[in-house]
C-alpha positions, 0 to 999 in steps of 0.5 A: 499500499505504501508503494502504491500511495507513493506512486500515485503521489509522485504522479500527482506531483509530476502532473502538477509540475507539468501543469505549472510549466504549461501555465508558465509557458503561456504566461511568458511566451504567449504574445496575446492573452485570451479573454478566458484567461488573463495574466492575473488569473494565470498567476493565481493558478500558479500560486494555487499549483505551488501550494499544491506542490508544497502539500504533496511534498509534505505528504511524501515526507510523511510517507518517508518518515520525515516531519514536514516543515511548516510555516512559523506561526505568529508568536513562535519565533520572531519573523520580523528579524529576518534580514531583508537585503533587497526590495521585492516586487511581483515576479521575484522569488526566493527565501526572502519572499517566503519570509515576507509572506509568513509575516503577512500571514501572521499579521492577518492581511494574507488574502488567501488562507487556503494558500500558504507561503510559496516563495513567489511574489505574485498578485496575492502577495502584492494585495496582501502586502498593500493591506499590510501597508494600509494597516500600518499606514502611519509608520510606512505610507504617511512619511512617504506622502502616500495614503494607499498601500502599493504592494511594493516592498521597498525601504520604508516597509523594510525599515518598519519590519526591521523595527519590530524585530525582538531578538529571542533571548539567548539560550541558557548555557549549562554551567560546569563545576566551579574552580576556586581557591587556586594556589599559587594564585594567577600572576604570582611571582614569588612562588617557592620552587617546592610549592604544591598546586592546589584548588577546589572543585565544586558543583551542586550536581556532583563532580565527576572525578574521572573527568579531572585533568591537570597539566603543568607546562603541557605535562599531565600531572593528574596522577600526582594529585590527591582529592579530598571531599568537601561540601559539593565537591573536592579539594585537589592537591598536586604534588609536582616535581620541584620547579627551577629558579625563575621558571614560568609555570602554566597550569590548566585544569579540565573537569566535568560534573555528573550532568556532563557540563565542563569547565576549563581554567588556566592560570600562570605563576613564576617561581622566584629566583633563590639567592645564591650564597656562594661559589662552588669550585670543581674540576671541569669535565673536559680538563685536558688529559695527560699528554707529551708536550714539545718543550717550547709549545705556547698557549698550552691548556693545562687545567679547566676550572668550573665555577658554579653559583653566583658572585664575583671573583676578585683574584685566583692563585694558581700553583705549579705542582709535579716533578718539574720546575718553575723554569719550565715556563715563561708565563701562565694565563687565565682565559674565559673562552677566547678572552684573556682575563689579564696579562701573563704571570711569571711563576714565583720560584719559591712558592711556584705560584702565579697570582691573578688579581683585579679580575672582577669575574662575574659568575651567574650559573656556571663559568669555566676558566682555562689555565694556559702556559707558554713553555720556556724550551727547557725542562725536557723530561720534567712533569708539571701540572697546575692546581688550585690548592685551597679555597683560600686561593680564591678571593670572592665577595661570597663564600667559596667552597669545593673539594680541594686541591683542584688539580689538573693532569700531569703533562710531560715535557719532551725534548722535541721542539715545536715549530714557530711563527714570527709576527712583524710590522710590514707595509705602510698605513695612511692616517684615517679620517674621523667617521671613515668607514672600512679604514685600514688600521694596521698591517702585519706579517706572519711567517711560519718557521721551517719545522711545521705547517701552522694553522692560525686560530686566534689573534688578539690585537691590543689597541694602545692608542687614545681613541676610545673602545667604542669608536672603533667597530666592525673590525675585519682581518683580511688577507689579499682583500679576503676577510678571514676573521672579524671582531665586533669591536674592542673588548674591556681588555682593549683587545680586538679578538679575531677568532678564525671560524676556519683556521688560516693555514700557512705552510712551513717556511712561508708567510702571509700579510694581514691587514686590519680594517674597521669603522671609526666613529664620528665622535673621535677627535682629530689628532687622537691615535690608533695603535694596534699590536701584539701585546703578549705572545699568547695573544697569537695562537697558531697550532703546528700541524706536526705535533698538534700544539700551539707553536712558539711565537716570536713577537716583533709587532709589539708595543715598541714605537718602531714595531707597529703602526701609529695612526693619527686620526685626521679631521677638521670641523668637517670630515668627509670619508669616501666609502665606495663602491669599488669599480664595477658594472652597472646596468643600462636601464637601472634606476637609482644606480649608486655611483658614489658612497661617502660619509660626512661627520661634523664636530658642530651643528652645521648646515650644508648649503652647497655641494659641488658635483662633477660627473665625467662620462668616459670610455670608448666613444663616450658621449652624454646623449640627452636624458641618458643619465637623469634624476641624479641626486645625493641621497641619505643612504640610511633613510633613503631621503633625497637631500638634493634636487635631481639633475640630468647630465648633458655633457661628457664632464658636467658639473652641478652646484647643488644648493639644497640645504640639509644639516648634520648634528654635532658629534654625528655623521651621515652616510650619503650616496650619489645615484642616477637613473641609467637610460636603456639606450646608454652605450655599453662600455661608457664609464661614469666617474663622480667627483664631489667637493664640500670644501668651497667658500661658503659651502657649510655654515656652523649653526652654533656661531652662525659663521661659515666653516673655513675650508681649512677646517674641512677634510679633505680640502679638495674634491674626492673622486670615486671609482669608474662605473662601467655601463653594461647590458644585463646578461645571463650566461647559461652552461651545463654544470659539472653535476650531476655527472653522467650515470646509469638509471634503472627504468622506473627511477623517480627524480633521476637527475638528468642535467644541471644548468648553470646560470650566471648573471652578469655584474651589471644587475640582478637577473630574473628567470621566467622561462627555460627550455631544454631539448632532448636527444638520444645517442644510442638505444631506443629511449624516447624522451616524450614517451619514457619520461612521465614528468620532469621539473627543475630543482634548486637544491632540494627545493622544486622551482617549477611545475612538473612538465611533460616532454613535448614530442617534436622533431627535437623532443623538448620541455619548457619550464614557464611560470618561473620566478628565479632571481640571480643576484648580479655577478652570482651563479645558480645551478638548477637540476632537471629531475625526471621520473622514468616510466617503468616501461621505458626503453633503454638507451642514452639520452642527454638534455641540452640547453638549445644554445649549447653543444649536444655533446656537453651532457648525457645520462644513460637509462637502463 
């Protein structure tokens, strides 16, 4: 019966829909309406049919066990809160039309009670809406000057309906258990590290203890918690592991009641720092093992001491012990890492002790100090060690404890002599200027003896001049123009410590020249001095490659005036220092291309009133066609602010006197650059050279006395000429890379490396690669790239930089990688590797991938 009833119902729905289609067709297509059926009558019938469909769909839902939906009766839900977003009129349909119809039904103005809301706006809806508007004419019609409802659902009617919206009260949220009486409280900062975590959980519905979860710093500690029953709940106390000093602790609690309502609470606190009452001294785990040492080795580590706690150590006394003699050593030192804590100390011949005072060594946690020594070349066969004999050998502002003596391992002195290295002054160094960047500050030579090759690991140069520590920064140690080590500045011991990330090797019998470069602060006064030299032999650590110990140092680069470079900083009230760039290629078509860089510093507050700038166009066939070099100006290199107006060069030697005014504060400097736009038509091979002069008459005014700065107080007192920049077109050179090498792959191989493509950008500008094509060819076998390669992509190392592509079948099989976005910096090279998946059914043979402009024989890969 159900089947038959449902079948009849489907037929009824189908017939109704068919009728609706026919009526709709007549209403829309028929050019003329018959007398028997007007448009209004047809639309009325459509409304009736839609209602019939809705009723039939309800019956169908009932047969299928579903509850039919019904219009919301008035008073059940707020119909007026529907969000109407458009005006409505005859012929429109949708959920908003249906919502309007339900309002009209609820209001009693719906003219056809036998037809419910259909979602179609027809004559019934229009008439019903007009009646609704008449009902509320004072609110809807009268403000518009109307007396009769229109049946159009516009802004006035929408506004009235919206004003009648009364949102339903929020659904009550079931409350979970309460978590209170939290200890430690949220935000506490003075919590003892052995404190328990506790809180109360209460709920009148009963607490479900099985649901309780407690985490501390994301670790579940529920099993460490004990519960005690209280009124309406439980007290929970969690005995967790002891916290660390100063630790930040995050606690989270989750719990449910018997009704399933849950609560989650989180809070945080901080464990207070325990005041350390002393320093504990012990032997470091990595103290040097016993060894045989060349008799003249230097900077040998004998003992490592670990200090734990908090306090300040003022002095340490080291004692030599063992079957040796004080004459076995020249000097003993203390090091904190690579930093020497004080000058070397000689051993007292009676007490065998070396005492290091005025250390001011801060300990906060752990610190390891190394005891090193330079051997004298005597004492072959002796055995020596160093120790701290008792707590009395350490002076500190807190109590010192430990298991004394703290003794290093025995070191046996052999008759073998280690190699050597000699350090000496060499070359000449010009006096730097106030505020000069990358200024050359010293030069010296290292020469290895003929005994063994050496590797230089550390050089600490003492600065004995009058320039303050903070005014010498960004130090670099160079060999042949290459930076081999760096130092941020001068440390508290007045040393620039250069630690080599990669030890610098000098073969036995050979030498190398080292140059020191750095930045000089703008606050340096003219006449102040810079003097770099090697204060003690231990400050140079070069390890011999035959015996493995630091070699003996011969120091001829010492504090004696004749043995080091003594520089006097130059400068007047105004100091200008050229800082680059070096001669290079610049790109035709480039914007804001830098042609000169310099810094200008001043002792006083000054205004720069004039800057004389000359640009010389040189090179073969030099000219200065109109607008090839334009928008030339001086710019603050740090902020990008244009300091002068722009200028277009129109002669092969063109000068411009900029009269824009800008300032420099007393005791400071400004970094400048001169830039131009280079036209794409600029001739390749032309050169641009900039010269600038700040030392003209009435160029700079001292704002502190309102006087012009004398040219004699400007250093240099003449023009500064930069390096020649050569115009070049942007270029890209492609070649096959050395890797991957030709190799054999088994069929079915994925990501087989077929070819490496080397792309080198010219020096003129960065290059962006957007597409790359590779051709394929075979030299033996029947391997067919278009059939036997399933997909191929480009990789930069492990990063895929292209989409997977297919090989195109053509007279010459090829693949094009497009949609690339690969930038290659000027003068740099990038290697891309093409990796392919080989079909498991591939034929065997030799295939090579070729950049179209290269010879096919440059690369091959064999597939087997």
